[in-house]
N, C-alpha and C positions, 0 to 999 in steps of 0.2 A: 890578453886583456886581464886586468886586475880582478881578483875574486869579487870585490865589492861592487864592481861595475856590472855584474851579472846577477839578475834576480834568480833565486833558487827555486827548484821545482816545488818544494814544500810550500813556499809562500804563494806561488801561483795557484796551487791547489786550494790554499786557504782563501785566496781572493775569489776563486770560483764558488766555494762553499758559502762565503759571506754574501755574495751578490746574486747567487742563483744563475750565473751566466752559464751558457752551454759551452762557451769557449773563451779563454783568456789568451790573447795573442799580441804579437808585436810589442813586447816589452822594450821600453827605451830608457836607458840610463840618463838621468837629468843632472844630478850632482852628488858629490860626496858630502857627508856630514862632517862637522868640525872635528879636527884632530883624528880623522880616520875611524869614526865610530859607526860607520854604516853608509847608506846611500838612499837616494830618493829616485823612484822610477815612475814612469807613466805606463799603464797597461790599457789595452783596448779590449772591449767586451762584446760578445754576442749573446743575445737572449737575456740581457739585464735591463733594468729600467733606465740606465744611462750608458753611453757608448764608450766612456773611458773613466779612469780613476787614477789617483796618485797613491803610491805605496811607499811609505817611509819604513825602511828596515834598519833597525838599530842592532848592530852586532859589535859590542865593545871589543877592542883588540886585547890580546893577552898581555902585550907589552905596550902600555899607553905612552904615546909621545905627545908633544905639543909644539905648535909652530913657533912659540916664543920661549920654549924651554920650561914650561910649567907642568910637565908630565909627572906629577907626584901622585901618591896614593890618595891624598886628599882631593886632588883635582879629578881623579878617576871616579871617586865615590860621589862627588858633586855632579858630574856629568850623568852617571847612572841614575842618580836620584832625579835628575832633570827629566829623564825620559819616563820615569814612573809618573811624575807630575804631569807631563804632557798627555799621557794616556788618561789620567784622571780628569784633566781639563776637558778633553774631547768627550769623554763618556758622560760627564756630569753637568758641565757648564756651557759648552759651546752652543747648545740649542737655545740658550737664553738671549743670544746676541741678535736681537731683531733689528736694531738700528746701527749695528757695527758689524759689517759682513765678515764672516769667517767661513772656511770650507766646512761643509757638512761632513760629519764623521760617520762612515758606514760600519766601521769595526775598529777595535783597538784591543790588543792583548799582549801579555808577556808570554814568552816561550823560552825554552831552555837555551840560554845563550843570548837573549836579547828581548826586543820588543818589536811589534809590527803595528802600524797605524794605516788604515785604509780611508782615504779622503776623497772628497769631491775634486774633480779636475777644474780648477778655477779658470784656466784658459778657456775651456769649453763653456763655462758659465758667464763669459763675457769680461773676465778680468785678466786678459792676456798681456797687458802692458807691464814692462819692467823699465826701470830708470837707471841709467848709469850715473846721473847726477840730477840734483833737484833744480827746479825753477820755483818761483814764489807760489805759483798756483798749486804745485804739488805739496808744498809745505802746508798750505791752507786745508787741502782736502784730507791730508793725513792727520792734522790737528783735529779736524772735525770727527774723524774716526776715533781718535783717542778720547775726545770729550764724550762721545756717545758711549764708548766702552766703559769709561770710568763712571759715568752716570748710571749705567746699567747695574753696576755692582757696588754702589755706595752702601755701606753698612752690612754687606754680605760676608759671613765668615768664610775664610779660604780653606775649608775642610778638604783634605787630600792634596792640597797645593802647598807651595812654599808658605810658611807662616809670614815671612817677609819676602816679597818678590824682588826681582832684578838679579842679574848674574854677578853683580859687583857688591852685593850686600856684605857689610863689614864682617858679620859673624862667620861667613863662608870664605873669607879672604884673609886669614891671619898671616899666611906666608907673604903675600904681597905687601901687607902693612909693615912687616919687619924690614923691608927694603925700600920703603917710601923715601924718595929723594928729598921731599920737602918736609923738614922736621916740624914746622908749624902745623901742617896738615896731619902729620902723624900724631902730634900732641892733641889735636882737636878732634880726631876721628870719632872717639866714643861720644863726645858731646854733640857732634853733628848728627850722628846716628840716633842718639837719644832724642834730639829735637824732632827729627822726622818720625821716629817711632811713637812719639807721644801725641801725635796728631789726633784731634777729636774725631775728625772725619776721615775715614779710610775707605778704600775701594780695592779692586783688583788692579794691579799694574801688569802690563804685558811683560815687562822685564827685559825686552830686547827690541824696542821699537825703532828699528833702523830702516834705511831705504830698501835694503835687500829683502826685508820681510813684509813689504807692501806690494800688492798686485793691483795695477791700475786698469780701470775700465770706464765706459761712459757713465755708469751708475755710481761712480766714486771709486773707492778702494776697498780691498779686502786684505786682511792681515793673516799671516801664517807664523809658525814657529813659536809655540807656547811652552817651551821648556822651563822658562823662569817666571811664569805667571804666579802671582801670589798677592798677599795683602800689602797695603801701603798707601802712601800719599800719592795722588796722581801726578804731582809735580816731578816725581822721579822719571816717569816716562817722558814728560814734556821737555825737561831739561836735556835728557839724553838724546831725544829725537832732534831737538833744535841744534844741539852740539854737533850732530853728524849731518844735519840737513843744510846748513847755511854757513857761508864764510863770515868772518868777523865783521866785514863792512856791512853785509846784509843784516847780520844780527843787530849791530848797533843801530841801524836804520829802522828795522822792522819788528824787532822782538816785542816791543810793547804792544804794537797793533796785533801781532800774532797771539799774544797772551790774551788780549781783549777778545779776539775772535774765539779762542778756545773756551773762555768762560761763558761767552754768549751762547755757544753751542751746548755747553754743559748744562746751562740753565734750561734750555729747551727740552732736554732729555731727562732731567732730574724728576724723580717722584715729587709731587707737590708737598708731601709731608716733610721733605728735607729742607732745612733752613739754608737756602741757597746763599743768602747774604753772609751768614756766618761761615759757611764752607769756603766761599770765595775769599773772604778776608783772611782766613787761616792759611789757605793754600798759597795765596800771593806772598804771605810772609815767609812761607817755607820754600818758595821758588829758588832763592839764592842758596839755601841749604842743600837742595837737590843738586845744584851745580857743584857745590863744594864736595858733596859726597862722591860724585862720580870722578871729580878731579883727584880726590884722595886715592881712589882705586888706580887711576891711570898713572899717578905719580910713582906707584910701586910696580905695576904690571908692565907698563911701557913708557918709561921716562922719555920725554921728547916727542911723544905722540902728537900728530897734527891736531887732535881734538883739544889739546892743552893750549888753547888760543886766548887772545887778550880779553874778549868779552867774558868768557867763563872765569878767567883769572881775576877780572875786576869784581865779579860777584862773589868769588871765593874769598877775596881779600875783605870784602864787606862783611862776610860771615866771621872771618877770623878777628876782625876788629870788634864785632858785636860780642864775640865770646872772650875777648880780651886775651887772645893768644899772641904772645910776643916771640 
């Protein structure tokens, strides 16, 4: 069995100390972290306030690799920083998520060689559902989560997090920009980023709001994986989510209604002191820019990726025309 599929004795002792459990037993490997940076396990507990917990153990490899060949020092540094951010998120901000369910954090720490995060077991909390593909109802409930999340953090400074969230942010992806296959997107990259970054209304963006990071239950959804949470316009999450959630025919048919639903939910959760009309007007204008921003990343990182599809291409072309990029 691979080393990363076995939880180490030191971590088990840490779990015992953090939870006050008399015994930590039956550890179960759940999944590896991206690019071999560790693993996630479930453990069972005796004598603790809860019967099970999830342990995320991050142990970066000495020789970093990448499934698509991006195993550079810059990539390794970005991933390491992402786990520092995730620990900060759970320690400082997760408890504010009253209307947007996330796992409770029992403990999070750095140790020599990596990081450990001890989290609520969402399966035991009623969010055991996972989806292999979306249906329209799933899109709606996840958009409701994103809207509540964004409303919660409008105007909050992302201290300890990424100053600008999302894993594809231009400043963290210069290598991919150099090999972008679309020369117009490469030429427009800084202008697209500047337009998004100059938004008057900012919030926290999840930064990787994809199907695999939502857990479904009768009470809605809960979200996990906050490595790339940080500041920004909420449309970045919405465009990225819809790009992975729906096929082109569904996007062409439903995207306007989905966007309306998102903003209606956002308004219900916003602090009354926030100018909801001005926020919605600004973010609707930035929605195509969010699509273009992610397409810029994909054009370099994975040319030909299935997410480079006609609906997003149409919005990207709209942005390029607005910016007068030829």
